[in-house]
C-alpha positions as CSV (number, residue, x, y, z in Angstrom):
1,M,19.5,83.9,151.7
2,T,17.8,81.8,154.3
3,R,18.1,83.9,156.8
4,Y,16.7,86.8,154.7
5,E,13.5,85.4,153.6
6,D,13.5,85.5,157.7
7,E,13.5,88.9,158.5
8,L,12.0,90.2,155.1
9,S,8.9,87.2,156.2
10,G,8.9,89.2,160.0
11,L,8.4,92.2,158.3
12,L,5.8,90.8,156.5
13,M,4.1,89.8,160.0
14,K,4.0,93.3,161.8
15,L,2.3,94.9,158.9
16,S,-2.0,95.0,159.5
17,P,-3.9,92.6,157.3
18,P,-5.5,95.1,155.3
19,Q,-1.6,96.6,154.4
20,R,-0.6,92.8,154.0
21,R,-3.8,91.5,151.1
22,K,-3.3,95.6,149.2
23,L,1.0,94.1,149.0
24,A,-0.6,90.9,148.1
25,R,-2.9,91.9,145.7
26,E,0.1,94.6,143.6
27,I,2.2,90.9,144.4
28,A,-0.2,88.8,142.6
29,T,-1.3,91.6,140.0
30,A,2.8,92.4,138.8
31,L,3.6,88.2,138.6
32,R,0.0,88.1,136.2
33,R,2.4,90.3,134.4
34,E,4.6,88.7,133.5
35,T,2.7,85.4,133.7
36,V,1.2,87.1,130.5
37,K,4.0,87.9,128.9
38,R,6.1,84.7,129.3
39,I,2.9,82.6,128.0
40,A,3.4,85.7,124.7
41,A,6.8,84.4,124.1
42,Q,5.6,80.9,124.5
43,E,8.8,80.5,126.8
44,N,8.6,78.0,130.3
45,P,9.8,80.2,134.1
46,D,13.2,79.0,133.2
47,G,13.4,80.9,129.6
48,S,13.2,77.9,127.6
49,P,10.9,77.5,124.5
50,M,7.7,75.9,124.8
51,D,6.7,73.0,122.3
52,P,5.8,74.8,119.2
53,R,1.8,73.4,118.4
54,K,1.6,70.5,116.0
55,P,2.0,70.2,112.6
56,Q,-1.3,69.9,110.9
57,L,-1.8,67.1,107.9
58,R,-3.5,69.8,106.0
59,S,-2.4,72.8,106.2
60,Q,-0.6,75.3,104.4
61,K,2.8,75.4,104.2
62,G,5.7,77.1,106.1
63,R,5.5,77.7,111.0
64,I,2.5,77.8,112.2
65,R,2.1,81.8,112.9
66,R,-0.9,80.9,115.4
67,S,0.4,81.2,119.6
68,M,-0.5,79.2,121.2
69,F,-2.9,80.3,124.0
70,A,-4.1,82.9,123.3
71,K,-6.7,83.6,125.6
72,L,-5.7,81.5,128.2
73,R,-3.7,84.7,129.1
74,T,-6.5,87.1,129.5
75,A,-7.4,88.4,132.3
76,K,-11.8,86.4,132.0
77,Y,-9.2,83.4,132.1
78,L,-6.4,84.2,134.0
79,K,-7.2,85.4,137.3
80,T,-5.8,86.6,140.9
81,D,-6.5,86.2,144.1
82,A,-5.1,88.1,147.0
83,T,-5.7,87.9,151.1
84,P,-4.1,88.9,154.2
85,N,-1.8,85.7,153.5
86,K,-0.4,84.0,150.4
87,A,-1.6,86.0,146.9
88,V,-2.6,83.7,144.0
89,V,-2.4,84.3,140.0
90,G,-4.4,80.7,138.3
91,F,-7.3,79.9,136.0
92,V,-10.3,79.6,136.2
93,A,-13.8,77.6,134.9
94,R,-13.3,75.5,132.0
95,V,-10.0,77.4,131.1
96,E,-8.2,75.3,134.2
97,R,-8.2,71.4,132.5
98,I,-7.1,72.8,129.6
99,A,-4.0,74.7,130.6
100,R,-4.1,71.9,133.7
101,V,-3.1,69.4,130.7
102,H,-0.5,71.1,129.6
103,Q,1.9,73.0,132.7
104,E,1.8,68.7,133.3
105,G,2.2,67.2,129.9
106,L,-0.8,65.1,130.3
107,R,-3.4,62.9,127.7
108,D,-6.2,64.3,126.6
109,R,-9.2,64.3,123.8
110,V,-8.6,66.4,121.1
111,R,-12.1,67.7,120.7
112,P,-14.5,65.5,122.7
113,D,-15.8,64.1,120.4
114,G,-12.3,63.1,118.9
115,P,-8.8,61.3,119.5
116,T,-6.9,61.2,122.8
117,Y,-3.2,63.2,122.4
118,Q,-0.3,63.3,125.1
119,Y,0.3,66.5,124.7
120,P,4.3,67.8,125.8
121,R,4.6,69.9,128.9
122,R,4.3,73.4,128.3
123,Q,4.8,75.4,132.3
124,L,1.7,78.4,131.8
125,L,2.5,78.6,135.1
126,G,5.2,79.0,137.3
127,F,8.2,81.4,139.3
128,A,11.1,82.2,137.6
129,D,14.0,83.8,138.5
130,E,12.8,87.1,138.2
131,S,9.4,87.1,139.6
132,V,10.8,85.8,142.9
133,A,13.1,89.0,142.8
134,M,10.6,91.4,141.7
135,V,8.5,89.5,144.9
136,S,11.3,90.2,147.6
137,D,11.7,94.0,145.4
138,R,8.3,94.6,145.9
139,L,8.4,93.3,149.6
140,L,11.3,95.7,150.3
141,N,9.0,98.5,148.5
142,F,6.2,98.7,150.4
143,I,7.5,98.2,153.8
144,T,9.8,101.4,152.8
145,K,6.8,103.9,151.9
């Protein structure tokens, strides 16, 4: 696999900077779409399900029907950025802190004046095996155009 990656990086360096930026934007957009689908399905990058919400003390019976991270997966908060050397998919503004707490399973306040809670680790961002394959496929398709 390393030889294959070396050949792909060599082909990538032969592209001009505007072509590399265009390819990076295409890859970042595709990775964002995959990430949004995975977050909506409540799955970690490795395919395992995310830990469900903590049941509320005074809630109705049955499972929790509201999905987590509904707003986090919108284009307003989950942004892409592309340069000739990198493609970035990440969270911006105040939601970046919320996403980091869940990504790393940190302890945080539920509300600004509320109690602290140890959040379970829910990986919002990360590479799945399909993502790596998709990136190399996009690169090969772009080069063969």
